[in-house]
C-alpha positions as CSV (number, residue, x, y, z in Angstrom):
1,M,0.0,0.0,0.0
2,K,0.9,3.6,-0.5
3,L,-0.4,5.5,2.6
4,L,-0.7,9.2,3.3
5,Y,-1.0,10.0,7.0
6,C,-1.9,13.6,8.0
7,I,-1.2,14.6,11.7
8,Y,-0.2,18.0,13.0
9,D,2.0,16.6,15.8
10,H,5.5,15.2,15.4
11,I,7.7,13.6,18.1
12,S,10.2,16.5,17.8
13,N,7.6,19.3,17.9
14,P,8.5,21.6,20.8
15,W,5.0,22.9,21.1
16,V,3.2,19.6,21.3
17,G,5.3,16.4,20.8
18,G,2.6,14.2,22.5
19,G,1.4,10.6,22.5
20,G,-0.4,11.0,19.2
21,A,2.9,11.7,17.5
22,V,4.4,8.7,19.1
23,R,1.5,6.5,18.1
24,A,1.6,7.7,14.5
25,Y,5.4,7.1,14.3
26,E,5.4,3.6,15.9
27,I,2.6,2.3,13.7
28,C,3.7,3.9,10.5
29,N,7.3,2.8,11.0
30,R,6.3,-0.8,11.4
31,L,4.1,-0.6,8.3
32,A,7.0,0.9,6.4
33,L,9.3,-2.0,7.5
34,R,6.6,-4.4,6.2
35,G,7.1,-2.9,2.7
36,H,4.4,-0.2,2.6
37,E,5.3,3.3,1.3
38,I,4.2,5.8,4.0
39,T,4.2,9.6,3.8
40,I,3.4,11.5,7.0
41,V,2.5,15.2,6.6
42,C,3.1,17.1,9.9
43,G,2.9,20.7,11.1
44,R,6.1,22.8,10.7
45,F,8.0,23.9,13.7
46,P,11.4,25.7,14.1
47,G,14.1,23.6,12.5
48,A,11.7,21.1,10.9
49,E,13.0,19.8,7.5
50,D,11.6,17.1,5.3
51,Y,13.4,13.7,5.8
52,N,13.1,10.0,5.0
53,E,13.5,6.9,7.1
54,G,13.5,4.1,4.5
55,N,10.0,3.8,3.2
56,L,8.8,6.4,5.7
57,A,8.8,10.0,4.5
58,F,8.1,13.0,6.7
59,K,6.9,16.3,5.1
60,F,6.3,19.5,7.0
61,R,3.7,22.1,6.1
62,G,2.6,25.4,7.6
63,S,4.3,28.2,9.4
64,D,7.0,27.8,12.1
65,L,6.6,31.3,13.6
66,N,4.5,30.3,16.6
67,Y,2.2,27.5,17.7
68,A,-1.1,29.1,16.8
69,L,0.0,30.1,13.3
70,S,1.6,26.7,12.8
71,T,-1.5,24.7,13.7
72,F,-3.9,26.7,11.6
73,S,-1.7,27.1,8.6
74,F,-1.0,23.3,8.7
75,A,-4.7,22.6,8.1
76,L,-4.7,24.7,5.0
77,E,-1.5,23.4,3.5
78,A,-2.2,19.8,4.4
79,A,-5.6,20.1,2.7
80,I,-3.8,21.5,-0.4
81,F,-1.4,18.5,-0.3
82,V,-4.3,16.0,-0.1
83,K,-6.1,17.7,-3.0
84,R,-3.0,17.7,-5.2
85,E,-1.3,14.5,-4.2
86,S,-3.9,12.0,-3.0
87,K,-4.1,10.1,-6.4
88,R,-0.6,8.8,-5.6
89,F,-1.9,7.0,-2.6
90,D,-4.1,4.0,-1.9
91,I,-5.6,5.4,1.3
92,I,-5.4,8.6,3.4
93,I,-5.5,8.8,7.2
94,E,-6.4,12.0,9.0
95,D,-5.5,12.2,12.7
96,F,-8.2,14.5,14.0
97,A,-7.9,17.6,16.1
98,P,-10.6,20.3,16.1
99,W,-7.9,23.0,15.8
100,N,-6.8,21.9,12.3
101,P,-9.4,19.8,10.4
102,I,-8.3,19.0,6.9
103,F,-11.7,17.9,5.4
104,S,-9.8,15.2,3.6
105,T,-12.8,13.1,2.8
106,L,-14.2,16.0,0.7
107,L,-10.9,16.5,-1.2
108,T,-10.3,13.1,-2.7
109,T,-12.0,10.1,-4.2
110,R,-9.5,7.8,-2.4
111,P,-10.7,6.0,0.8
112,V,-10.1,8.1,3.9
113,V,-9.9,7.0,7.6
114,L,-10.4,9.5,10.4
115,H,-8.6,8.7,13.7
116,V,-10.0,10.3,16.9
117,N,-7.9,10.3,20.1
118,H,-10.0,12.0,22.7
119,R,-13.0,14.3,22.9
120,E,-12.7,17.4,25.1
121,G,-16.3,18.4,24.7
122,T,-17.4,21.4,26.9
123,G,-13.8,21.6,28.2
124,I,-13.1,23.5,25.0
125,L,-15.6,26.2,26.1
126,R,-14.3,26.3,29.6
127,R,-10.8,26.9,28.3
128,W,-11.6,29.4,25.5
129,W,-15.1,30.7,26.2
130,F,-16.7,32.3,23.2
131,F,-13.6,31.7,21.0
132,G,-13.9,28.0,21.6
133,I,-17.4,27.7,20.0
134,P,-16.2,26.9,16.5
135,F,-13.8,24.2,17.8
136,Y,-16.5,22.7,20.0
137,L,-18.8,22.4,17.0
138,I,-16.1,21.0,14.8
139,E,-15.2,18.4,17.4
140,K,-18.9,17.4,17.7
141,W,-19.9,17.1,14.1
142,Y,-16.7,16.7,12.0
143,P,-16.3,12.9,12.5
144,R,-19.8,12.3,11.0
145,L,-18.3,13.3,7.6
146,F,-16.3,10.1,7.5
147,R,-17.3,6.6,6.6
148,N,-14.2,4.9,8.1
149,V,-13.3,6.0,11.7
150,T,-10.8,4.6,14.2
151,A,-10.8,5.5,17.9
152,L,-8.0,5.3,20.5
153,S,-10.2,3.5,23.1
154,E,-13.7,2.3,23.9
155,E,-14.2,5.4,25.9
156,T,-13.2,7.6,23.0
157,R,-15.7,5.8,20.7
158,R,-18.4,6.2,23.3
159,K,-17.8,9.9,23.7
160,F,-17.9,10.5,20.0
161,N,-20.9,8.2,19.6
162,I,-19.4,6.4,16.6
163,Q,-20.7,2.9,17.0
164,G,-18.8,1.5,14.0
165,A,-15.4,2.9,14.8
166,A,-12.6,0.4,15.0
167,I,-10.5,0.5,18.2
168,V,-6.8,1.1,17.5
169,P,-5.1,1.6,20.9
170,A,-1.7,2.9,21.9
171,G,1.0,0.4,22.8
172,I,4.6,-0.1,23.9
173,T,7.6,-1.6,22.1
174,G,8.3,-5.3,22.8
175,S,11.9,-4.3,23.5
176,I,10.7,-2.2,26.5
177,I,9.2,-5.3,28.0
178,L,12.4,-7.2,27.5
179,V,14.6,-4.4,28.9
180,S,12.3,-4.0,31.8
181,A,12.6,-7.6,32.9
182,P,15.7,-7.2,35.1
183,S,14.0,-4.4,37.0
184,R,11.4,-6.8,38.4
185,E,14.0,-8.1,40.8
186,Q,15.4,-4.7,41.6
187,N,15.5,-3.6,45.3
188,N,15.8,0.1,45.2
189,H,14.5,1.9,48.3
190,E,14.7,5.4,47.0
191,T,11.0,5.7,46.1
192,F,10.1,8.9,44.4
193,V,7.3,10.4,42.4
194,L,7.7,10.6,38.6
195,Y,5.9,12.5,35.8
196,I,6.9,11.9,32.1
197,G,5.2,13.9,29.4
198,R,4.5,17.4,28.1
199,L,4.9,20.3,30.5
200,H,1.4,21.6,29.8
201,V,-0.7,22.9,32.8
202,K,-4.3,22.9,31.4
203,N,-4.1,19.5,29.8
204,K,-1.7,17.6,32.0
205,G,-2.6,19.0,35.4
206,I,1.0,19.4,36.6
207,D,0.0,22.4,38.7
208,V,-2.2,20.0,40.8
209,L,0.8,17.6,41.1
210,L,3.1,20.4,42.4
211,S,0.4,21.4,44.9
212,S,0.2,17.8,46.1
213,I,4.0,17.6,46.5
214,K,3.8,20.8,48.6
215,I,1.5,18.8,51.0
216,I,3.7,15.7,51.4
217,G,7.1,17.1,50.7
218,E,8.4,14.1,48.7
219,R,10.8,14.0,45.8
220,L,9.3,14.6,42.3
221,V,11.0,14.3,39.0
222,L,9.4,16.0,36.0
223,A,10.7,14.7,32.7
224,G,9.7,16.4,29.5
225,R,9.4,19.8,27.9
226,G,6.6,22.1,26.8
227,K,5.3,25.6,26.6
228,D,4.6,25.9,30.4
229,E,8.1,24.9,31.6
230,H,9.0,28.4,32.8
231,R,5.6,28.8,34.5
232,L,6.0,25.5,36.3
233,K,9.5,26.4,37.5
234,E,8.2,29.7,38.8
235,M,5.4,27.8,40.6
236,T,8.0,25.5,42.1
237,K,10.0,28.4,43.5
238,R,6.9,30.1,44.8
239,L,5.8,26.9,46.7
240,G,9.3,26.4,48.0
241,L,9.6,22.9,46.6
242,A,13.2,22.0,47.1
243,K,12.8,18.3,46.0
244,V,11.4,19.0,42.6
245,E,13.7,18.2,39.7
246,F,13.2,19.2,36.1
247,A,14.9,16.6,33.9
248,G,14.1,18.3,30.6
249,F,13.8,16.3,27.4
250,I,14.8,12.7,28.0
251,T,15.9,10.1,25.5
252,E,14.5,6.6,25.3
253,E,17.5,5.3,27.2
254,E,17.0,8.0,29.9
255,K,13.3,7.2,30.2
256,I,14.2,3.5,30.7
257,A,16.7,4.4,33.4
258,L,14.1,6.4,35.3
259,L,11.4,3.7,35.1
260,R,13.9,1.0,36.3
261,K,14.1,2.9,39.6
262,D,11.7,2.5,42.4
263,C,9.2,5.2,41.3
264,I,5.5,5.9,41.4
265,L,4.3,7.4,38.1
266,V,1.6,10.1,38.3
267,L,-0.4,11.2,35.4
268,P,-2.7,14.0,36.7
269,S,-4.3,15.0,33.3
270,R,-7.5,16.9,33.1
271,F,-8.1,15.3,29.8
272,E,-6.2,12.6,28.0
273,G,-6.5,10.2,25.0
274,W,-4.8,7.1,26.5
275,G,-1.6,7.9,28.3
276,I,1.1,5.8,26.6
277,V,3.5,6.5,29.5
278,V,1.1,4.7,31.9
279,L,1.6,1.5,29.8
280,E,5.4,2.1,29.7
281,A,5.5,2.4,33.5
282,A,3.4,-0.8,33.7
283,A,6.0,-2.6,31.6
284,F,8.5,-1.9,34.3
285,G,6.2,-3.1,37.1
286,R,5.6,0.4,38.4
287,P,2.3,1.4,40.1
288,V,0.6,4.5,38.8
289,I,-1.7,7.1,40.0
290,V,-4.0,8.7,37.5
291,S,-6.8,11.3,37.5
292,D,-10.3,9.8,37.5
293,I,-11.1,10.6,33.9
294,P,-12.6,7.7,32.0
295,E,-9.7,7.5,29.5
296,L,-7.3,6.5,32.3
297,R,-9.6,4.1,34.1
298,Y,-7.9,1.1,32.5
299,A,-5.0,1.4,35.0
300,V,-7.4,1.1,37.9
301,D,-9.4,-1.7,36.3
302,G,-6.1,-3.5,35.5
303,G,-5.2,-3.5,39.2
304,F,-1.9,-1.5,38.8
305,G,-3.3,2.1,39.4
306,L,-5.0,4.3,41.9
307,S,-7.2,7.2,40.8
308,F,-7.7,10.6,42.5
309,K,-10.4,13.2,42.0
310,T,-9.3,15.3,38.9
311,G,-7.9,18.7,40.0
312,D,-7.9,17.8,43.7
313,A,-4.3,18.2,45.1
314,G,-5.3,17.0,48.5
315,D,-6.7,13.7,47.2
316,L,-3.7,13.2,45.0
317,A,-1.3,13.8,47.9
318,E,-3.3,11.2,49.9
319,K,-3.0,8.6,47.2
320,I,0.7,9.2,46.7
321,Q,1.3,8.8,50.5
322,V,-0.7,5.5,50.5
323,L,1.7,4.0,48.0
324,L,4.8,5.5,49.6
325,D,3.9,4.0,52.9
326,N,3.0,0.6,51.6
327,E,5.8,-1.3,49.9
328,P,3.9,-4.6,49.7
329,L,1.0,-2.9,47.9
330,R,3.5,-1.3,45.4
331,K,4.9,-4.7,44.7
332,E,1.5,-6.3,44.3
333,M,0.4,-3.6,41.9
334,G,3.7,-3.9,40.0
335,L,3.1,-7.6,39.3
336,R,-0.4,-6.8,37.9
337,A,1.2,-4.0,35.8
338,L,3.7,-6.4,34.2
339,E,0.9,-8.8,33.3
340,Y,-1.3,-6.0,31.8
341,A,1.5,-4.4,29.8
342,G,2.3,-7.7,28.0
343,N,-1.1,-7.4,26.1
344,F,-0.2,-4.2,24.3
345,T,2.8,-4.1,21.9
346,W,3.1,-1.9,18.8
347,D,4.0,-4.9,16.7
348,E,0.6,-6.5,17.3
349,I,-1.3,-3.2,17.0
350,A,0.4,-2.4,13.6
351,E,-0.3,-5.9,12.3
352,R,-4.0,-5.5,13.1
353,Y,-4.1,-2.0,11.7
354,E,-2.4,-3.2,8.5
355,K,-5.2,-5.7,8.0
356,F,-7.9,-3.0,8.7
357,L,-6.4,-0.7,6.1
358,Q,-6.0,-3.5,3.5
359,D,-9.6,-4.5,3.9
360,I,-10.7,-0.9,3.2
361,V,-8.5,-0.7,0.1
362,S,-9.6,-4.1,-1.2
363,Q,-13.3,-3.2,-0.8
364,R,-12.7,-0.2,-3.0
365,K,-11.0,-2.2,-5.7
366,K,-13.7,-4.9,-5.9
367,P,-15.8,-4.7,-9.1
368,L,-19.5,-3.8,-8.7
369,S,-21.7,-6.8,-8.8
370,G,-24.8,-7.2,-10.9
């Protein structure tokens, strides 16, 4: 197959660089290794230049002046790209965000698949008030334009009310599970709190995490980068949090080194699609604490996570303290985490996704009967 994948985000995008970009890369890279020709069109950012990795080609479109201009201009230029180039591809995939819809299904006769990660709903209006109305309406109605839709999770499918959407979840690399194996026997008593992800206050709820650390006074490592890094450092100083460490951007090897230590991963997001880092922590037998949004409920249901009331620093502090004070509970949850993580690998997800796409392409190529 020749596949065109349109997604604003990219793993090196300093403004976003989130789980959606990781998911797109991990799946498309595996499809490329299986012989398919993949072109990924992403939003431009400072320093972004088109490049290839074997059968996987990255092309950047839009402005790199600032995030707002980048995301809106990406929608326009990606739409132009689809209009002009779609005939070269067997199938087009649009990774949906209400900020930059491409309207790809209206621009080509090729089969198109829309992928939805999470629905923010009225949260858009709470964040942006009147200015959020267009994006709220786009998020609500846009997916109905598409015949073929995939959703990140059952909860995402339910929120968008797309009964026929196929579930294509996030995953972890099989190599992480292998690398994590020695850590199961590790006896490291320096237990600390760990956050890995974008430094984004409204989305990720890191302000709540810092407030909880103020209550319990434990060590916290924040690994990642993002537009709110300076704001969070100022908050750390204001709260007098001497045990908070900003690790900055970390490589895959550095992430593995952190997860091999005796840590408790916290993901305090106000809204989330799936939370790949939760699965990665599970692969290392680490207990997690997540906000009680439906998209992260799987950690609790899987027996390796505790949840706290979203936005409640006191409740989060209480849950962190429960795990810090109870090593047997941490170990028990860690064993359940290892068992759960083994069910989600990118290799298996990419293989199922390949069949899903091939079925759509083959249906289009079938002659009309009668």
